[in-house]
Each structure stands twice: as structure tokens, then as C-alpha cells.
C-alpha positions in Angstrom: 73.8 -34.0 54.5 74.0 -30.9 56.6 77.9 -31.4 57.6 78.6 -31.5 53.3 76.1 -29.1 52.9 78.0 -26.6 55.3 81.1 -26.7 51.8 78.3 -26.0 49.3 78.7 -21.9 48.5 75.1 -21.1 47.2 73.8 -23.0 50.7 76.1 -20.6 53.1 76.3 -17.9 51.0 72.0 -18.1 51.3 71.7 -18.3 54.7 74.8 -16.6 55.8 76.2 -19.1 58.6 78.2 -18.4 61.3 79.6 -20.8 63.5 76.7 -19.9 66.1 74.0 -20.7 63.5 76.0 -24.1 62.1 76.1 -25.1 65.4 72.4 -24.8 66.1 71.4 -25.8 62.5 72.7 -29.1 63.6 71.4 -28.9 67.2 67.8 -28.2 66.7 67.4 -32.1 65.0 68.1 -32.8 68.8 65.6 -30.5 70.1 62.2 -32.1 68.1 63.7 -35.6 69.7 63.6 -33.9 73.0 60.0 -32.5 72.7 58.9 -36.1 71.0 59.1 -38.1 73.9 56.0 -37.8 75.6 53.6 -38.7 72.8 55.9 -41.4 70.8 55.8 -44.1 73.8 52.7 -44.2 74.4 51.7 -43.5 70.5 53.4 -47.1 70.2 52.0 -48.7 72.6 49.0 -48.1 71.6 48.8 -48.3 68.0 51.6 -50.4 67.0 55.4 -50.3 65.5 54.5 -49.7 62.0 51.9 -47.1 62.6 55.0 -45.1 64.3 57.0 -45.5 61.8 54.5 -44.4 59.4 53.8 -41.2 61.1 57.6 -40.8 61.4 58.0 -41.0 57.8 55.2 -38.4 57.3 56.9 -36.3 59.7 59.9 -36.6 58.2 58.8 -35.2 54.3 56.8 -32.3 56.0 60.2 -31.4 57.5 61.9 -31.9 54.0 59.7 -29.8 52.2 59.2 -27.3 55.0 63.4 -27.2 55.1 64.1 -27.2 51.2 61.7 -24.2 50.3 63.0 -22.5 53.0 63.6 -18.2 52.4 65.1 -17.6 55.7 67.5 -19.3 58.8 63.9 -19.3 61.1 61.9 -21.9 58.4 64.7 -23.6 57.7 65.0 -24.3 62.0 61.3 -25.3 61.6 61.6 -27.8 58.9 64.8 -29.3 60.7 63.1 -29.3 64.4 60.0 -31.3 62.6 62.9 -33.9 61.2 64.3 -34.3 64.7 60.7 -35.1 65.9 60.6 -37.9 63.1 64.3 -38.9 63.7 62.9 -39.9 67.1 60.4 -41.7 65.6 62.1 -43.8 63.6 65.4 -43.7 65.2 63.7 -45.7 68.0 61.0 -47.5 66.7 62.7 -49.4 63.8 65.6 -51.1 65.6 63.2 -51.8 68.5 60.7 -53.1 65.5 63.0 -55.9 64.1 64.3 -56.8 67.1 61.1 -58.0 68.2 60.7 -59.6 64.5 63.4 -61.5 64.7 64.4 -64.9 66.2 66.8 -65.2 68.8 69.6 -66.0 67.0 69.4 -63.6 64.1 68.0 -60.6 66.3 71.6 -59.0 66.9 72.1 -59.1 63.1 69.5 -58.2 61.8 68.5 -54.8 64.0 72.4 -54.3 63.6 71.7 -54.3 60.1 69.6 -51.8 59.8 71.8 -49.0 61.1 74.4 -49.8 58.2 72.2 -48.0 55.3 73.1 -44.6 57.3 76.6 -44.8 56.5 75.9 -45.5 52.8 73.2 -43.1 52.5 75.7 -40.3 53.7 78.5 -41.6 51.3 75.8 -41.3 48.2 74.6 -37.6 49.2 78.6 -36.9 49.4 79.0 -38.1 46.2 75.8 -36.1 44.9 77.6 -33.0 46.5 81.0 -33.8 45.1 79.2 -33.6 41.8 77.5 -30.2 41.6 78.7 -28.0 44.6 80.5 -25.8 42.4 77.1 -25.2 40.4 75.8 -21.3 40.8 72.4 -21.9 42.2 70.1 -22.4 45.1 68.7 -25.4 44.0 72.0 -27.1 44.4 71.5 -27.3 48.2 67.2 -27.3 47.7 67.9 -30.7 45.6 69.5 -32.5 48.0 67.7 -31.5 50.8 64.2 -33.4 48.5 66.2 -35.7 48.4 66.2 -36.7 52.0 62.3 -37.6 51.6 62.8 -40.4 49.3 63.1 -43.0 51.8 60.8 -42.4 54.0 58.5 -42.4 50.8 59.7 -45.8 50.1 58.6 -47.0 53.6 55.4 -45.9 53.4 55.1 -48.0 50.5 56.6 -50.8 52.2 55.0 -50.6 55.3 51.3 -52.3 54.0 53.3 -55.3 53.2 55.6 -56.2 56.3 54.8 -57.7 59.9 53.6 -56.0 63.0 55.7 -56.4 66.0 54.4 -60.5 67.4 55.4 -59.3 70.8 53.1 -56.1 70.6 50.3 -57.9 69.0 50.4 -60.9 72.0 50.1 -57.4 74.4 46.8 -56.8 72.8 45.6 -60.1 73.1 45.9 -60.9 68.4 47.0 -64.3 70.0 46.4 -66.5 66.7 47.7 -63.5 64.5 51.3 -62.9 66.2 51.2 -67.2 66.5 51.2 -67.2 62.5 53.7 -64.3 62.6 56.2 -66.1 64.7 55.2 -69.1 62.5 56.1 -66.9 59.3 59.3 -65.5 60.3 60.8 -68.3 62.6 59.5 -71.2 61.1 58.5 -71.2 57.2 55.0 -71.0 58.2 53.9 -73.7 60.7 51.8 -72.6 63.2 52.8 -75.8 65.1 56.6 -76.1 65.4 57.5 -76.5 68.5 60.0 -73.4 68.7 57.6 -71.6 67.8 55.1 -72.2 70.9 58.2 -72.3 72.7 59.2 -68.8 71.9 55.1 -67.6 72.0 54.7 -69.2 75.5 58.4 -67.0 76.5 56.4 -63.9 75.1 53.0 -64.2 76.7 54.9 -66.0 80.1 56.9 -62.6 80.5 54.1 -60.6 79.1 51.9 -61.6 81.9 54.4 -61.2 84.6 54.3 -57.0 83.2 50.4 -56.6 82.7 49.7 -54.9 85.6 52.5 -52.1 85.2 51.8 -52.1 80.9 51.0 -48.4 80.0 52.2 -46.5 83.2 55.4 -44.4 83.0 56.0 -45.2 86.9 57.2 -48.8 85.1 60.1 -47.6 83.7 61.6 -47.6 87.2 59.2 -49.4 89.6 57.7 -53.0 88.8 54.1 -54.2 88.5 51.7 -54.4 91.4 52.1 -58.3 90.7 55.5 -58.1 92.2 55.1 -55.2 95.0 51.7 -57.6 96.2 53.4 -60.9 96.1 55.5 -60.5 99.7 56.5 -64.5 99.9 57.9 -63.9 96.1 59.4 -60.9 96.9 61.5 -62.5 99.9 62.3 -65.3 97.9 63.6 -63.4 95.3 64.6 -59.9 96.3 66.3 -59.1 93.4 62.8 -58.8 91.7 62.2 -55.1 93.2 62.2 -51.9 91.8 66.3 -51.8 91.7 65.4 -54.4 88.3 63.9 -52.3 86.4 65.7 -49.1 88.0 68.8 -50.4 86.5 67.9 -51.2 83.2 66.5 -47.6 82.5 69.7 -46.3 84.1 71.4 -48.1 81.5 69.4 -47.3 78.7 69.6 -43.6 79.2 73.3 -43.7 80.2 74.0 -45.6 76.8 72.2 -42.9 74.7 73.6 -40.1 76.9 77.3 -41.6 76.1 76.7 -42.2 72.7 75.8 -38.6 72.3 78.5 -37.0 74.1 81.5 -39.4 73.2 82.5 -37.6 70.5 81.3 -39.9 67.9 78.8 -37.5 66.7 80.5 -34.4 66.4 83.0 -36.2 64.4 80.8 -37.1 62.1 79.0 -33.8 62.2 81.2 -31.4 61.8 84.2 -33.0 60.2 83.8 -30.4 57.2 83.9 -27.8 60.1 87.1 -29.8 61.6 88.9 -30.2 58.4 89.1 -26.7 57.6 90.1 -25.9 61.1 93.1 -28.0 60.3 93.8 -25.5 57.6 92.4 -27.6 54.5 90.6 -24.6 52.0 89.9 -25.9 49.0 85.9 -27.0 49.0 86.6 -30.1 46.7 88.9 -31.3 49.0 86.9 -30.8 52.0 83.9 -33.0 49.8 86.6 -35.6 48.8 87.6 -36.0 52.6 84.1 -36.5 53.7 82.7 -39.0 51.0 86.4 -41.2 51.6 85.7 -41.2 55.5 81.6 -41.9 55.3 82.7 -44.8 52.7 85.2 -45.7 55.4 82.5 -45.5 58.0 80.0 -47.7 55.9 82.5 -50.0 55.7 83.6 -50.0 59.8 80.0 -50.3 60.2 79.2 -54.0 58.3 82.3 -55.2 60.1 80.7 -54.1 63.6 77.8 -56.0 63.5 79.3 -59.2 62.6 81.7 -58.3 65.5 78.8 -57.1 67.9 77.2 -60.1 66.5 80.1 -62.7 67.6 81.6 -60.6 70.2 78.5 -59.1 72.3 77.7 -56.0 73.4 80.0 -55.3 76.3 83.4 -56.0 74.7 83.0 -53.4 71.7 82.0 -51.0 73.9 84.7 -50.9 76.5 87.0 -51.5 73.4 85.5 -48.9 71.4 85.9 -46.1 74.5 89.0 -46.8 75.2 90.1 -46.4 71.6 88.1 -42.7 71.7 90.2 -42.0 74.7 93.6 -42.5 72.7 92.4 -41.0 69.6 91.4 -37.6 71.0 94.6 -37.5 73.0 96.5 -37.8 69.4 93.6 -35.5 67.7 94.0 -32.9 70.6 98.5 -33.0 69.6 98.5 -32.8 66.0 95.4 -30.2 66.0 97.8 -28.2 68.2 101.2 -29.2 66.0 99.1 -28.2 63.1 98.4 -24.8 64.8 102.1 -24.4 65.6 103.6 -25.9 62.1 101.2 -24.4 59.8 103.9 -23.9 57.1 103.8 -28.4 56.6 100.8 -30.6 56.2 102.1 -33.4 57.6 100.2 -32.7 60.8 97.2 -32.3 59.1 97.3 -35.6 57.1 97.9 -36.9 60.7 94.7 -35.4 62.1 92.7 -37.1 59.6 93.9 -40.4 59.8 93.1 -40.2 63.5 89.6 -38.9 62.7 89.5 -42.1 60.3 90.6 -44.3 63.3 88.1 -42.7 65.5 85.1 -43.9 63.3 86.7 -47.2 63.4 86.6 -47.4 66.3 82.6 -45.7 67.2 81.2 -47.9 64.0 81.9 -50.6 65.4 80.7 -50.0 68.8 78.6 -46.9 69.6 77.2 -46.4 66.5 75.0 -49.8 66.5 74.9 -50.6 69.8 73.3 -47.3 70.9 70.7 -48.1 69.1 69.9 -51.7 70.0 71.3 -52.3 73.1 68.3 -50.2 74.9 65.6 -52.5 73.4 67.4 -55.7 74.3 67.6 -54.8 77.9 64.0 -53.2 78.3 61.4 -55.4 79.7 58.4 -55.1 77.2 56.5 -53.2 79.4 59.2 -50.1 79.2 60.8 -50.5 75.9 58.8 -48.3 73.8 58.8 -45.7 76.6 62.1 -46.5 78.2 63.1 -46.4 74.4 62.1 -43.2 73.7 62.6 -41.3 76.4 65.9 -42.5 77.1 66.9 -41.2 73.1 65.0 -38.0 74.3 67.5 -37.6 77.4 70.1 -38.4 75.2 69.2 -36.1 72.6 69.1 -33.1 75.4 73.3 -33.7 75.7 73.7 -33.9 71.9 72.0 -30.6 71.3 74.4 -29.2 74.1 76.8 -30.7 72.4 76.4 -30.2 69.1 75.6 -26.6 69.6 78.7 -25.9 71.6 81.1 -27.8 69.2 81.7 -25.6 66.3 82.1 -22.4 68.7 84.0 -24.8 70.9 87.0 -26.0 67.8 87.1 -22.3 66.9 87.7 -20.7 70.2 89.7 -23.3 72.0 90.8 -25.5 69.2 92.9 -28.7 70.1 92.0 -27.9 73.9 88.4 -29.4 73.1 89.8 -33.1 71.8 91.5 -33.4 75.1 88.2 -32.4 77.2 86.2 -34.9 75.0 89.1 -37.4 76.0 89.1 -37.2 79.2 85.2 -37.2 80.2 85.5 -40.1 77.9 87.5 -42.3 80.8 84.6 -41.9 83.2 82.4 -43.6 80.5 84.5 -46.2 80.5 84.5 -46.5 83.7 80.2 -46.9 83.9 80.5 -49.3 81.3 82.6 -51.5 83.4 80.7 -51.6 86.5 77.1 -51.4 84.8 76.7 -52.8 81.8 75.6 -56.3 80.9 76.1 -58.8 78.5 72.8 -60.0 75.9 74.5 -62.1 73.3 73.0 -65.3 73.0 69.8 -64.8 75.4 66.1 -63.8 73.9 64.7 -60.8 74.6 62.8 -62.3 77.8 66.2 -64.6 78.4 67.7 -61.2 79.8 65.1 -60.7 82.4 67.1 -63.5 84.0 70.0 -61.6 84.3 68.2 -58.1 85.8 65.4 -59.8 88.2 67.3 -63.3 88.7 63.7 -65.3 88.4 61.7 -65.9 85.7 57.7 -66.5 86.0 56.5 -68.4 82.9 52.9 -70.2 84.6 53.9 -73.9 84.3 52.7 -73.4 80.9 54.6 -76.3 79.1 54.6 -77.7 75.4 53.2 -81.0 74.1 55.3 -82.1 71.6 53.8 -85.1 69.4 56.1 -85.5 66.2 56.5 -82.3 64.3 53.6 -80.9 65.9 53.1 -78.8 69.4 50.1 -77.5 71.6 50.3 -75.0 74.6 48.8 -76.2 77.6 48.9 -76.4 81.1 50.8 -78.8 83.5 49.4 -82.6 83.2 50.5 -85.8 83.3 51.5 -86.5 79.9 55.3 -87.9 80.2 55.8 -86.2 76.4 55.3 -83.1 77.9 58.4 -81.0 77.9 58.6 -78.4 80.5 59.6 -75.1 78.9 60.7 -72.7 82.1 59.5 -73.2 85.4 60.1 -70.9 88.3 63.9 -70.4 89.2 66.9 -68.6 90.1 69.9 -67.7 87.8 73.1 -66.3 87.9 72.3 -62.5 87.8 76.2 -61.5 87.3 76.1 -63.5 84.2 
């Protein structure tokens, strides 16, 4: 929205924005997200995913009212700061909530699809801006800002009719309710379905492993007392140590930092600024190009959903990051040629094509996985706090990156893109060395990759026809052991 408003004359005239204020106006969203980290994680663990989403929606509505009614830059910034706080709430909870609701088979595609709505909404906003940008009225930008509250209003209306996360329900001892949710979503309501019982068993076993450390911030980087006190288990399975939680949390934090400094958000937020720096002066042309890029990004995101579902996370991250290195090099060269040869627009057109290819690279990788990968790799006791803190740290880097981007584009021009491409090489190396694949595993089975062992208290499934019950090991020959203590190849 702000990217398109930067090309609207009444908006610019009213606030008299220069490159400093343009950067601050965008970056203040990230500042609000950073300060929300200490509150959001514990609140979501205590009151549930749905309550967190409702609180986030209310905060967005409050922030929208403040920014749309702004009489000066300070009120505008306060409104956007509150929206930033809410963005951390909804941006961290929504993918996590969908991931915990979805069946293992459809987890990736369901959680990724949540994010596809963003570029389509942005495209719709661009269409509206194109239709009214030349109107000489402050209600042009006030009306567009008010429209930002519409999705949150719909969210508040629909939340009472959707299910809470079954994993959160299990963690609160609401076993019957949690099992009913699993059955309703994964087995057409059959609470005796063997797959539902197996999934319930796996979730309960995983939660039992972690229960000693749940609720503690130190659980982000250290194991629960259950593991540190069990010397024999630690000796038998040395990978079951603080290194496991630390590695998970480190990867989650790096994912968010890399996403924010990779350049995708900079391209997205400042495409109007970038296009105008290439010599395109017509406001209508700038908004039209933005609209085309957003539609392109929306379809690229759909492609990304199916690509990630098919090949997993590591390959798209490696391929997407490699592409950004090459494309930043091309964008740097074309921007330089645009400055040198201002009499022709062919280099500017080439730069816009490179921006489109850049959006393809990040839309099929980082723009989805930055939100879906961390919740997958964090264990339940880490998940809410870990996702929120990781995103907050990422937003801190985002604040610096977005605040300085307009200044850098204005003052060092094409060199800024070359610098971005350089540090993306470091990101590529980190992905190759640290990031693990999660495709084909349940959230609980991903523990195997990091811990090298899964403990299920020898709970088994007693399958009789279409029915089944959870019980302890016995002598029934029909009993099927779902999972026992076992080593796995942590390198998979």
C-alpha cells in the first residue's frame, strides 16, 4: 500500500515526504514488530492461537484508524507503529496456526497458501490507486489506508467459526477437544480413526518430552530438565543436548534475518522509488508498472507453493538465493548504464525486467519459506516464542535495511545493488551448511533430524477394524507399535 501511495501526489504533498521520511515511514512497521516480541510469544502460548489472531486484528484496526486520520507525520508514524506490532502477531501466528491444524500430507501447501493472498491483495490496492491517484483530494490516500482494515474485520467475524490448534489444546490437557479437532479435519469426524489416534499419540509423546521446559524463555536454546537430568539418555544419545534447540533457534533467526536483508522486501517496498530512479517520471506509468509487477508476483507465489510442496525447502532457498546474486549484479550494471546513457530508455526497461525476475526468485522461495520454515523446525515448546523472537530480530534488521534503502539508492545508486548481491553470497553459504530439509515429515518427526531420537513412552495403537484406542504396551498381537525410542540419521 505505502509503495503505491508514494506515487500519489495528494499524499506526498500533505506529508511533504523526503527520502528520509519515506524510509522511516516504511521502516517504522518493523520497529513495532520488534517491540512486540516479549509479549506475543507468551500470550499465544497461554491464551491460544485464535485469541492471538483476534488481538492482532483489533490492533490493525486501531492502527489503521490512526494513520488514516493523521493530521501530521507523528500520528501517521504512530498508526504504522501499531500496525507493525499487529503484523508480528498475525505474521507469526497465522502460518503456525495453519501448520498445526493441517494434516502432515497437506501441511506445506496449506501454510504456504496463506501467504499467496498477500500479493493478490496488493495487486487489488494497486488497481484502486491507479483509478483514483490523479484525484485532487486527501480522501484518495485516507480511503486507501482505511481499506487496510477490511481483512481484519473479516478475520474477527470468521474466527469464532474455526478450530483452535489441536497441539495447543493437547498442551492444555483438553485431550478430547483436541482429538475431535484432529478427527474433524483429518478423518471426516471419525475420532476412532487409526491415523487420528496415531497422530494424537505422536503429538502427546512429543509434548511429554518437552513439558518440563515449556513456558521458559531458556527453552529456546536449552533442553528441558527431563533430558539434562537423564544422564544415561544423554550418554546414549549425545545429540539430545542444548545443541539441538540452539541449532533450531539459530536457523529460525537466520531465516528471518536473511529474508529481511536479501533484498526482496526492499524491491517490494521501494519499487516505485526504484522505477523513478531509472528515469520513469510519469506517476501513471509508475503505478501501472507496480500493478504489473504485483500481479506477476502473485502468480509467482502460486508457483512457489506447488514448487515447495514438491521439492521441499532447501532446494528453493538455494536456487532463489543464487538467482538474487546474479540478478543484483545485472540490476547494478543496468542501473549504471541507465545513468550513463540517459538518452535511451532501453536500459531502464531491462532493469524493470530484472526486477520482475528478482520477484520470481524470491516469490518461489523466501517470501513463503521465511514464514513457514521456522515453525516447522522449532519444537512445540519453542514454537510460539521462537517464531515471534526470530521474526522480531529479523524486523530489527528490516528497520535498518528499509530506512537506509531510499538514502542508499539516492546517494550511491547502482553500487547499492552490487553490495546486496555480495552479502547474498554469504547467505547462500549459510543455507548450504546449516539448513535442513523438512519435506515428508510430520512436525514431530522433524525432531528426529535435530535430536537423533524420538521418545513416545511406548504408547501403542490397538487397531480393531475401523476403530482404535490408545493404550500402554501389552500382549495383544493385534497391537501396532507406532513409535519407540530409536536412533535416526540426523544428517537426512
